[in-house]
N, C-alpha and C positions, 0 to 999 in steps of 0.2 A: 440489053435493056435499053428502052427508049429514053431519050433525054428528058422528056416531060411525061413520065408515066402517071403521075398524079392527075395531071390535067386530062389526059386521055381516059383515065379510070373514071373521073368525075363526069365527063361527057357521056360515057357509056351508061352510067347510072342514070343521068338525066333522060337519055333516050329511052330507057327501059321503064321509067316511072309512069304509071297511068296518068292520063290527063284528068285534071280536076274539073268538075262540073262548076260552072259559075252559079253563084247564089244570088242572082239578080232578083230583086223584089219586084213583083208585078203590082201595078197600081190600077185603081178604078177612078175615073174622072167624074167629079160632081160639079154641077153648076148651082151655086147657092147665092141667095141674096143677102148682101152685107150692106147695111146702111143704104138701102134703096139702090144698090148697084150690084150687077151680076158679077160673081167672082168664080173663077175656075180653081178647084182644088183637087189634089190627087191623094188618095188614101190607099194604103197597102191593102191587098185583097183579104188578108187575114183579119184586118180591123174593120171591114166594111159593114158588117152586120151591127156592131156596136155603134159605129158612127151614125148609121142610118136611124137606130133607135133614139139617139140623143138629139139628132137633127129634127126628127118628127115631133119631139116634145117641145122644142124651142119655137116661140112665136116670132121673135126677131132676133137677129144676131148683129152685134157691133164688132168693131175691130178687135177689142180686148178679148171678147169671147171667141172670136175666130182664132186668135193667137193661141188662146188656151186649148182649143180643140185641136189645132195642128200639132201642138206639143203632146197632147194626151194620146192622140191617135197616130202619131208619127207621119203626119201628112205634109204635103208640099203644096205651097200656094203658087199658082201661076200668076205672075205680076203683069203679064202682057194684056190680060183681059180686064 
């Protein structure tokens, strides 16, 4: 009997286990105007249609509205632009 049979058994189980697919979320980039400045935001693809509907209804967006929209649609704001 090997000295570390549990470790070798564990390693065999790990090798035989199927690889998990990564669940990375894909995003769509939108350039929107916030308080007369262009802003780049990323919205998950599953939320894009609803986000576009809300954005098309808004006449102007301020920082507070942008924060609310990012929270509502699980968006990410690009601070570089």
